[in-house]
PAFI-652684 format. One record per atom (N, C-alpha, C, O): atom name; residue in one letter; x, y, z. Coordinates in steps of 0.001 Angstrom, whole numbers, plus 500000, padded with zeros to 6 digits. Layout:
N
<site atom="CA" type="A" u="X" v="Y" w="Z"/>
...
END
This chain:
93
<site atom="N" type="M" u="139497" v="027762" w="429952"/>
<site atom="CA" type="M" u="139525" v="029036" w="430816"/>
<site atom="C" type="M" u="140260" v="030133" w="430036"/>
<site atom="O" type="M" u="141285" v="029921" w="429390"/>
<site atom="N" type="V" u="139725" v="031183" w="430136"/>
<site atom="CA" type="V" u="140511" v="032498" w="429575"/>
<site atom="C" type="V" u="141378" v="033179" w="430607"/>
<site atom="O" type="V" u="141080" v="033527" w="431750"/>
<site atom="N" type="K" u="142428" v="033283" w="430002"/>
<site atom="CA" type="K" u="143439" v="033923" w="430995"/>
<site atom="C" type="K" u="142977" v="035660" w="430959"/>
<site atom="O" type="K" u="142353" v="036193" w="430041"/>
<site atom="N" type="S" u="143443" v="036295" w="432137"/>
<site atom="CA" type="S" u="143509" v="037675" w="432391"/>
<site atom="C" type="S" u="144566" v="038224" w="431718"/>
<site atom="O" type="S" u="145659" v="037726" w="431445"/>
<site atom="N" type="S" u="144040" v="039494" w="431441"/>
<site atom="CA" type="S" u="145093" v="040538" w="430750"/>
<site atom="C" type="S" u="146532" v="040823" w="431102"/>
<site atom="O" type="S" u="147488" v="041167" w="430408"/>
<site atom="N" type="E" u="146363" v="040515" w="432707"/>
<site atom="CA" type="E" u="147471" v="040716" w="433687"/>
<site atom="C" type="E" u="148325" v="039395" w="433624"/>
<site atom="O" type="E" u="149555" v="039447" w="433654"/>
<site atom="N" type="T" u="147640" v="038225" w="433537"/>
<site atom="CA" type="T" u="148476" v="037010" w="433300"/>
<site atom="C" type="T" u="149128" v="037031" w="431965"/>
<site atom="O" type="T" u="150281" v="036616" w="431853"/>
<site atom="N" type="V" u="148461" v="037490" w="430939"/>
<site atom="CA" type="V" u="149032" v="037289" w="429576"/>
<site atom="C" type="V" u="150313" v="038284" w="429630"/>
<site atom="O" type="V" u="151476" v="037890" w="429550"/>
<site atom="N" type="W" u="149930" v="039585" w="429773"/>
<site atom="CA" type="W" u="151151" v="040443" w="430172"/>
<site atom="C" type="W" u="152407" v="039955" w="430972"/>
<site atom="O" type="W" u="153498" v="040389" w="430601"/>
<site atom="N" type="E" u="152359" v="039127" w="431991"/>
<site atom="CA" type="E" u="153142" v="038677" w="433065"/>
<site atom="C" type="E" u="153991" v="037387" w="431958"/>
<site atom="O" type="E" u="155188" v="037532" w="431715"/>
<site atom="N" type="E" u="153374" v="036439" w="431497"/>
<site atom="CA" type="E" u="153725" v="035519" w="430807"/>
<site atom="C" type="E" u="154648" v="036056" w="429433"/>
<site atom="O" type="E" u="155732" v="035617" w="429049"/>
<site atom="N" type="S" u="153825" v="037150" w="428850"/>
<site atom="CA" type="S" u="154567" v="037733" w="427709"/>
<site atom="C" type="S" u="155959" v="038706" w="428232"/>
<site atom="O" type="S" u="156809" v="039001" w="427392"/>
<site atom="N" type="W" u="156076" v="039083" w="429420"/>
<site atom="CA" type="W" u="157017" v="039771" w="429803"/>
<site atom="C" type="W" u="158423" v="038477" w="430168"/>
<site atom="O" type="W" u="159588" v="038511" w="429773"/>
<site atom="N" type="A" u="157878" v="037655" w="430862"/>
<site atom="CA" type="A" u="158773" v="036676" w="431042"/>
<site atom="C" type="A" u="159540" v="035814" w="429840"/>
<site atom="O" type="A" u="160592" v="035178" w="429900"/>
<site atom="N" type="F" u="158760" v="035994" w="428894"/>
<site atom="CA" type="F" u="159162" v="035232" w="427473"/>
<site atom="C" type="F" u="160194" v="036250" w="427021"/>
<site atom="O" type="F" u="161327" v="035939" w="426653"/>
<site atom="N" type="L" u="159762" v="037383" w="427069"/>
<site atom="CA" type="L" u="160556" v="038492" w="426514"/>
<site atom="C" type="L" u="162020" v="038573" w="427183"/>
<site atom="O" type="L" u="163026" v="038673" w="426481"/>
<site atom="N" type="L" u="162070" v="038523" w="428656"/>
<site atom="CA" type="L" u="163346" v="038595" w="429415"/>
<site atom="C" type="L" u="164151" v="037514" w="429084"/>
<site atom="O" type="L" u="165369" v="037572" w="429252"/>
<site atom="N" type="H" u="163450" v="036270" w="428510"/>
<site atom="CA" type="H" u="164364" v="035261" w="428253"/>
<site atom="C" type="H" u="165419" v="035456" w="427094"/>
<site atom="O" type="H" u="166416" v="034744" w="426969"/>
<site atom="N" type="F" u="165094" v="036465" w="426291"/>
<site atom="CA" type="F" u="165767" v="036868" w="425115"/>
<site atom="C" type="F" u="166786" v="037794" w="425175"/>
<site atom="O" type="F" u="167527" v="038036" w="424222"/>
<site atom="N" type="L" u="166872" v="038458" w="426534"/>
<site atom="CA" type="L" u="167944" v="039429" w="426825"/>
<site atom="C" type="L" u="169470" v="038861" w="427149"/>
<site atom="O" type="L" u="169672" v="037862" w="427840"/>
<site atom="N" type="P" u="170333" v="039527" w="426641"/>
<site atom="CA" type="P" u="171675" v="038934" w="426915"/>
<site atom="C" type="P" u="172136" v="038674" w="428420"/>
<site atom="O" type="P" u="171828" v="039493" w="429286"/>
<site atom="N" type="K" u="172743" v="037733" w="428676"/>
<site atom="CA" type="K" u="173392" v="037446" w="429940"/>
<site atom="C" type="K" u="173720" v="038784" w="430690"/>
<site atom="O" type="K" u="174092" v="039689" w="429944"/>
<site atom="N" type="G" u="173650" v="039085" w="432069"/>
<site atom="CA" type="G" u="174411" v="040353" w="432649"/>
<site atom="C" type="G" u="173693" v="041392" w="432080"/>
<site atom="O" type="G" u="174309" v="042456" w="432136"/>
<site atom="N" type="W" u="172321" v="041471" w="431413"/>
<site atom="CA" type="W" u="171877" v="042852" w="431079"/>
<site atom="C" type="W" u="171358" v="043610" w="432468"/>
<site atom="O" type="W" u="171258" v="044834" w="432392"/>
<site atom="N" type="Q" u="170992" v="042911" w="433848"/>
<site atom="CA" type="Q" u="170729" v="043896" w="434964"/>
<site atom="C" type="Q" u="172080" v="044493" w="435446"/>
<site atom="O" type="Q" u="172198" v="045697" w="435670"/>
<site atom="N" type="D" u="173005" v="043679" w="435584"/>
<site atom="CA" type="D" u="174196" v="044286" w="435643"/>
<site atom="C" type="D" u="174667" v="045470" w="435417"/>
<site atom="O" type="D" u="174977" v="046389" w="436176"/>
<site atom="N" type="A" u="174695" v="045309" w="433919"/>
<site atom="CA" type="A" u="174950" v="046451" w="432979"/>
<site atom="C" type="A" u="174163" v="047587" w="433007"/>
<site atom="O" type="A" u="174527" v="048579" w="432376"/>
<site atom="N" type="A" u="172947" v="047588" w="433762"/>
<site atom="CA" type="A" u="172341" v="048866" w="434090"/>
<site atom="C" type="A" u="172945" v="049377" w="435104"/>
<site atom="O" type="A" u="173022" v="050605" w="435067"/>
<site atom="N" type="W" u="173485" v="048772" w="436163"/>
<site atom="CA" type="W" u="174455" v="049653" w="437073"/>
<site atom="C" type="W" u="175687" v="050071" w="436629"/>
<site atom="O" type="W" u="176115" v="051185" w="436928"/>
<site atom="N" type="E" u="176335" v="049254" w="435912"/>
<site atom="CA" type="E" u="177742" v="049482" w="435178"/>
<site atom="C" type="E" u="177598" v="050690" w="434540"/>
<site atom="O" type="E" u="178309" v="051672" w="434751"/>
<site atom="N" type="Q" u="176455" v="050614" w="433564"/>
<site atom="CA" type="Q" u="176549" v="051795" w="432618"/>
<site atom="C" type="Q" u="175656" v="053132" w="433110"/>
<site atom="O" type="Q" u="175182" v="053977" w="432350"/>
<site atom="N" type="H" u="175563" v="053111" w="434380"/>
<site atom="CA" type="H" u="174726" v="054018" w="435246"/>
<site atom="C" type="H" u="173542" v="054700" w="434887"/>
<site atom="O" type="H" u="173281" v="055902" w="434905"/>
<site atom="N" type="A" u="172747" v="053528" w="434497"/>
<site atom="CA" type="A" u="171243" v="053597" w="433947"/>
<site atom="C" type="A" u="170584" v="053561" w="435329"/>
<site atom="O" type="A" u="169558" v="054220" w="435499"/>
<site atom="N" type="I" u="171058" v="052899" w="436240"/>
<site atom="CA" type="I" u="170696" v="053126" w="437812"/>
<site atom="C" type="I" u="171826" v="053337" w="438422"/>
<site atom="O" type="I" u="172860" v="052678" w="438318"/>
<site atom="N" type="M" u="171536" v="054675" w="439347"/>
<site atom="CA" type="M" u="172880" v="054810" w="439919"/>
<site atom="C" type="M" u="172317" v="054559" w="441564"/>
<site atom="O" type="M" u="173210" v="054286" w="442367"/>
<site atom="N" type="R" u="171187" v="054620" w="441994"/>
<site atom="CA" type="R" u="170872" v="054483" w="443447"/>
<site atom="C" type="R" u="169319" v="053925" w="443401"/>
<site atom="O" type="R" u="168603" v="054192" w="442436"/>
<site atom="N" type="R" u="168886" v="053195" w="444423"/>
<site atom="CA" type="R" u="167770" v="052339" w="444350"/>
<site atom="C" type="R" u="166666" v="053572" w="445282"/>
<site atom="O" type="R" u="166743" v="053858" w="446477"/>
<site atom="N" type="R" u="165715" v="054102" w="444274"/>
<site atom="CA" type="R" u="165015" v="055375" w="444842"/>
<site atom="C" type="R" u="163417" v="054668" w="444308"/>
<site atom="O" type="R" u="162771" v="053697" w="444701"/>
<site atom="N" type="A" u="163235" v="055510" w="443428"/>
<site atom="CA" type="A" u="161945" v="055467" w="442597"/>
<site atom="C" type="A" u="161678" v="054168" w="441789"/>
<site atom="O" type="A" u="160600" v="053575" w="441746"/>
<site atom="N" type="I" u="162999" v="053767" w="441060"/>
<site atom="CA" type="I" u="163046" v="052526" w="440266"/>
<site atom="C" type="I" u="163938" v="051835" w="441166"/>
<site atom="O" type="I" u="165003" v="052333" w="441532"/>
<site atom="N" type="Q" u="163489" v="050588" w="441568"/>
<site atom="CA" type="Q" u="164267" v="049648" w="442175"/>
<site atom="C" type="Q" u="165143" v="048878" w="441519"/>
<site atom="O" type="Q" u="166167" v="048540" w="442113"/>
<site atom="N" type="S" u="164915" v="048453" w="440175"/>
<site atom="CA" type="S" u="165791" v="047383" w="439376"/>
<site atom="C" type="S" u="165618" v="047637" w="437963"/>
<site atom="O" type="S" u="164760" v="048346" w="437438"/>
<site atom="N" type="A" u="166702" v="046855" w="437318"/>
<site atom="CA" type="A" u="167158" v="047151" w="435981"/>
<site atom="C" type="A" u="165384" v="046777" w="435235"/>
<site atom="O" type="A" u="164692" v="047439" w="434461"/>
<site atom="N" type="E" u="165184" v="045621" w="435816"/>
<site atom="CA" type="E" u="163657" v="045134" w="435099"/>
<site atom="C" type="E" u="162643" v="046332" w="435186"/>
<site atom="O" type="E" u="162084" v="046630" w="434131"/>
<site atom="N" type="A" u="162354" v="047014" w="436248"/>
<site atom="CA" type="A" u="161575" v="047926" w="436162"/>
<site atom="C" type="A" u="161817" v="049216" w="435335"/>
<site atom="O" type="A" u="160906" v="049845" w="434798"/>
<site atom="N" type="L" u="163234" v="049579" w="435276"/>
<site atom="CA" type="L" u="163644" v="050504" w="434449"/>
<site atom="C" type="L" u="163313" v="050155" w="432953"/>
<site atom="O" type="L" u="162835" v="050975" w="432168"/>
<site atom="N" type="L" u="163579" v="049014" w="432680"/>
<site atom="CA" type="L" u="163424" v="048420" w="431326"/>
<site atom="C" type="L" u="161508" v="048335" w="430834"/>
<site atom="O" type="L" u="161050" v="048305" w="429692"/>
<site atom="N" type="R" u="160793" v="048317" w="432080"/>
<site atom="CA" type="R" u="159437" v="048353" w="431728"/>
<site atom="C" type="R" u="159069" v="049750" w="431440"/>
<site atom="O" type="R" u="158322" v="050079" w="430519"/>
<site atom="N" type="L" u="159669" v="050612" w="432331"/>
<site atom="CA" type="L" u="159432" v="052300" w="432044"/>
<site atom="C" type="L" u="159648" v="052689" w="430565"/>
<site atom="O" type="L" u="158927" v="053419" w="429886"/>
<site atom="N" type="I" u="160874" v="052006" w="430171"/>
<site atom="CA" type="I" u="161356" v="052286" w="428853"/>
<site atom="C" type="I" u="160578" v="051678" w="427801"/>
<site atom="O" type="I" u="160345" v="052364" w="426805"/>
<site atom="N" type="F" u="160126" v="050464" w="427868"/>
<site atom="CA" type="F" u="159101" v="049945" w="427034"/>
<site atom="C" type="F" u="157504" v="050788" w="427089"/>
<site atom="O" type="F" u="156729" v="050908" w="426141"/>
<site atom="N" type="A" u="157370" v="051153" w="428090"/>
<site atom="CA" type="A" u="156121" v="051816" w="428404"/>
<site atom="C" type="A" u="156238" v="053034" w="427420"/>
<site atom="O" type="A" u="155440" v="053080" w="426483"/>
<site atom="N" type="Y" u="157214" v="054061" w="427573"/>
<site atom="CA" type="Y" u="157412" v="054928" w="426927"/>
<site atom="C" type="Y" u="157684" v="054672" w="425210"/>
<site atom="O" type="Y" u="157122" v="055364" w="424360"/>
<site atom="N" type="A" u="158325" v="053926" w="424989"/>
<site atom="CA" type="A" u="158845" v="053780" w="423476"/>
<site atom="C" type="A" u="157719" v="052846" w="422803"/>
<site atom="O" type="A" u="157378" v="053114" w="421650"/>
<site atom="N" type="G" u="157254" v="051993" w="423332"/>
<site atom="CA" type="G" u="156343" v="050836" w="422738"/>
<site atom="C" type="G" u="154834" v="051477" w="422762"/>
<site atom="O" type="G" u="153943" v="050902" w="422138"/>
<site atom="N" type="N" u="154580" v="052610" w="423454"/>
<site atom="CA" type="N" u="153127" v="053006" w="423405"/>
<site atom="C" type="N" u="152950" v="054313" w="422923"/>
<site atom="O" type="N" u="151811" v="054743" w="422746"/>
<site atom="N" type="D" u="154106" v="055109" w="422653"/>
<site atom="CA" type="D" u="154175" v="056446" w="422392"/>
<site atom="C" type="D" u="153336" v="057380" w="423561"/>
<site atom="O" type="D" u="152591" v="058346" w="423399"/>
<site atom="N" type="W" u="153711" v="056782" w="424618"/>
<site atom="CA" type="W" u="153064" v="057762" w="425679"/>
<site atom="C" type="W" u="153850" v="059187" w="426083"/>
<site atom="O" type="W" u="154999" v="059468" w="425744"/>
<site atom="N" type="S" u="153161" v="059826" w="426701"/>
<site atom="CA" type="S" u="153864" v="061215" w="427211"/>
<site atom="C" type="S" u="154562" v="060914" w="428469"/>
<site atom="O" type="S" u="154137" v="059952" w="429109"/>
<site atom="N" type="L" u="155410" v="061475" w="428858"/>
<site atom="CA" type="L" u="156249" v="061378" w="429787"/>
<site atom="C" type="L" u="155218" v="061243" w="431163"/>
<site atom="O" type="L" u="155254" v="060363" w="432023"/>
<site atom="N" type="R" u="154437" v="062234" w="431084"/>
<site atom="CA" type="R" u="153440" v="062285" w="432334"/>
<site atom="C" type="R" u="152646" v="060978" w="432561"/>
<site atom="O" type="R" u="152364" v="060433" w="433629"/>
<site atom="N" type="T" u="152261" v="060488" w="430882"/>
<site atom="CA" type="T" u="151523" v="059288" w="431290"/>
<site atom="C" type="T" u="152400" v="057938" w="431652"/>
<site atom="O" type="T" u="151908" v="057078" w="432383"/>
<site atom="N" type="V" u="153355" v="057837" w="431253"/>
<site atom="CA" type="V" u="154317" v="056927" w="431490"/>
<site atom="C" type="V" u="154770" v="057057" w="433151"/>
<site atom="O" type="V" u="155057" v="056041" w="433785"/>
<site atom="N" type="A" u="154796" v="058173" w="433664"/>
<site atom="CA" type="A" u="155041" v="058288" w="435232"/>
<site atom="C" type="A" u="153638" v="057933" w="435923"/>
<site atom="O" type="A" u="153743" v="057270" w="436955"/>
<site atom="N" type="S" u="152285" v="058286" w="435495"/>
<site atom="CA" type="S" u="151142" v="057761" w="436078"/>
<site atom="C" type="S" u="151192" v="056510" w="435839"/>
<site atom="O" type="S" u="151019" v="055920" w="436906"/>
<site atom="N" type="G" u="151342" v="055781" w="434974"/>
<site atom="CA" type="G" u="151670" v="054398" w="434878"/>
<site atom="C" type="G" u="152476" v="053520" w="435579"/>
<site atom="O" type="G" u="152254" v="052338" w="435840"/>
<site atom="N" type="A" u="153520" v="054267" w="435887"/>
<site atom="CA" type="A" u="154497" v="053608" w="436833"/>
<site atom="C" type="A" u="154015" v="053551" w="438128"/>
<site atom="O" type="A" u="154242" v="052572" w="438839"/>
<site atom="N" type="E" u="153356" v="054525" w="438512"/>
<site atom="CA" type="E" u="152969" v="054588" w="440118"/>
<site atom="C" type="E" u="151683" v="053613" w="440242"/>
<site atom="O" type="E" u="151363" v="052948" w="441227"/>
<site atom="N" type="R" u="150991" v="053702" w="438919"/>
<site atom="CA" type="R" u="149602" v="052798" w="438968"/>
<site atom="C" type="R" u="149929" v="051204" w="439008"/>
<site atom="O" type="R" u="149138" v="050483" w="439615"/>
<site atom="N" type="T" u="151014" v="050661" w="438410"/>
<site atom="CA" type="T" u="151595" v="049394" w="438308"/>
<site atom="C" type="T" u="152637" v="049167" w="439418"/>
<site atom="O" type="T" u="153148" v="048046" w="439426"/>
<site atom="N" type="G" u="153047" v="050066" w="440378"/>
<site atom="CA" type="G" u="153943" v="049720" w="441437"/>
<site atom="C" type="G" u="155123" v="049542" w="441023"/>
<site atom="O" type="G" u="155889" v="048741" w="441559"/>
<site atom="N" type="L" u="155474" v="050373" w="439859"/>
<site atom="CA" type="L" u="157147" v="050418" w="439456"/>
<site atom="C" type="L" u="157732" v="051581" w="440384"/>
<site atom="O" type="L" u="158830" v="051381" w="440903"/>
<site atom="N" type="G" u="157207" v="052525" w="440571"/>
<site atom="CA" type="G" u="157839" v="053606" w="441345"/>
<site atom="C" type="G" u="156883" v="054889" w="441161"/>
<site atom="O" type="G" u="156097" v="055011" w="440222"/>
<site atom="N" type="S" u="157066" v="055841" w="442211"/>
<site atom="CA" type="S" u="156543" v="057011" w="442194"/>
<site atom="C" type="S" u="157405" v="057979" w="441495"/>
<site atom="O" type="S" u="158442" v="058281" w="442087"/>
<site atom="N" type="L" u="157144" v="058606" w="440181"/>
<site atom="CA" type="L" u="157888" v="059247" w="439486"/>
<site atom="C" type="L" u="157118" v="060515" w="439009"/>
<site atom="O" type="L" u="155913" v="060415" w="438781"/>
<site atom="N" type="S" u="157835" v="061834" w="438830"/>
<site atom="CA" type="S" u="157139" v="062691" w="437829"/>
<site atom="C" type="S" u="157630" v="062360" w="436490"/>
<site atom="O" type="S" u="158420" v="061482" w="436143"/>
<site atom="N" type="D" u="156938" v="063331" w="435743"/>
<site atom="CA" type="D" u="157479" v="063416" w="434363"/>
<site atom="C" type="D" u="158790" v="063653" w="434047"/>
<site atom="O" type="D" u="159401" v="062938" w="433252"/>
<site atom="N" type="V" u="159320" v="064689" w="434655"/>
<site atom="CA" type="V" u="160774" v="064974" w="434700"/>
<site atom="C" type="V" u="161766" v="063907" w="435050"/>
<site atom="O" type="V" u="162796" v="063710" w="434405"/>
<site atom="N" type="A" u="161377" v="063192" w="436168"/>
<site atom="CA" type="A" u="162010" v="061985" w="436827"/>
<site atom="C" type="A" u="161953" v="060953" w="435500"/>
<site atom="O" type="A" u="163016" v="060441" w="435147"/>
<site atom="N" type="V" u="160957" v="060705" w="434905"/>
<site atom="CA" type="V" u="160756" v="059789" w="434045"/>
<site atom="C" type="V" u="162203" v="060139" w="432758"/>
<site atom="O" type="V" u="163083" v="059336" w="432448"/>
<site atom="N" type="L" u="162046" v="061414" w="432287"/>
<site atom="CA" type="L" u="163075" v="061854" w="431292"/>
<site atom="C" type="L" u="164210" v="061625" w="431938"/>
<site atom="O" type="L" u="164804" v="060861" w="431177"/>
<site atom="N" type="K" u="164869" v="061800" w="432841"/>
<site atom="CA" type="K" u="166087" v="061789" w="433339"/>
<site atom="C" type="K" u="166222" v="060117" w="433509"/>
<site atom="O" type="K" u="167340" v="059783" w="433116"/>
<site atom="N" type="R" u="165542" v="059120" w="433909"/>
<site atom="CA" type="R" u="165826" v="057899" w="433942"/>
<site atom="C" type="R" u="165978" v="057533" w="432449"/>
<site atom="O" type="R" u="166970" v="056857" w="432177"/>
<site atom="N" type="L" u="165248" v="057833" w="431561"/>
<site atom="CA" type="L" u="165112" v="057592" w="430175"/>
<site atom="C" type="L" u="166737" v="058097" w="429504"/>
<site atom="O" type="L" u="167403" v="057354" w="428783"/>
<site atom="N" type="R" u="167072" v="059186" w="429827"/>
<site atom="CA" type="R" u="168409" v="059845" w="429218"/>
<site atom="C" type="R" u="169599" v="058930" w="429886"/>
<site atom="O" type="R" u="170529" v="058538" w="429180"/>
<site atom="N" type="H" u="169523" v="058613" w="431268"/>
<site atom="CA" type="H" u="170565" v="057839" w="431850"/>
<site atom="C" type="H" u="170606" v="056236" w="431244"/>
<site atom="O" type="H" u="171606" v="055519" w="431221"/>
<site atom="N" type="A" u="169428" v="055929" w="430830"/>
<site atom="CA" type="A" u="169378" v="054315" w="430393"/>
<site atom="C" type="A" u="169882" v="054443" w="428831"/>
<site atom="O" type="A" u="170246" v="053369" w="428350"/>
<site atom="N" type="E" u="169956" v="055516" w="428020"/>
<site atom="CA" type="E" u="170488" v="055278" w="426707"/>
<site atom="C" type="E" u="171840" v="054681" w="426590"/>
<site atom="O" type="E" u="171988" v="053804" w="425739"/>
<site atom="N" type="A" u="172742" v="054998" w="427248"/>
<site atom="CA" type="A" u="174126" v="053953" w="427207"/>
<site atom="C" type="A" u="173823" v="052704" w="427347"/>
<site atom="O" type="A" u="174309" v="051837" w="426621"/>
<site atom="N" type="W" u="172965" v="052452" w="428318"/>
<site atom="CA" type="W" u="172884" v="050826" w="428783"/>
<site atom="C" type="W" u="171849" v="050115" w="427861"/>
<site atom="O" type="W" u="171949" v="048888" w="427819"/>
<site atom="N" type="W" u="170872" v="050699" w="427118"/>
<site atom="CA" type="W" u="170031" v="050224" w="426187"/>
<site atom="C" type="W" u="170547" v="050028" w="424959"/>
<site atom="O" type="W" u="169957" v="049304" w="424157"/>
<site atom="N" type="G" u="171892" v="050741" w="424606"/>
<site atom="CA" type="G" u="172648" v="050848" w="423504"/>
<site atom="C" type="G" u="173819" v="049784" w="423617"/>
<site atom="O" type="G" u="174503" v="049404" w="422667"/>
<site atom="N" type="H" u="173944" v="049346" w="424995"/>
<site atom="CA" type="H" u="175169" v="048310" w="425392"/>
<site atom="C" type="H" u="175008" v="047141" w="424567"/>
<site atom="O" type="H" u="175799" v="046203" w="424665"/>
END
């Protein structure tokens, strides 16, 4: 049986999360990468946003569109930029 690309993506994502340090989600709040739950609801959603931008070399507008399409959140390109800037201290943590 052939797995769908969505299944492969989710399995790969779960595998990747396994390697992150303990407390990485709490650190997103402590480092102010997430300050309130609005468009981006979790540290995991923010991390997906970061990877979409950095890993695919997408424009901010493309990342915003992809975030809405995949259910991560409804954001403008400017909002994506702000989230990425706020996440800098967290991701370097």
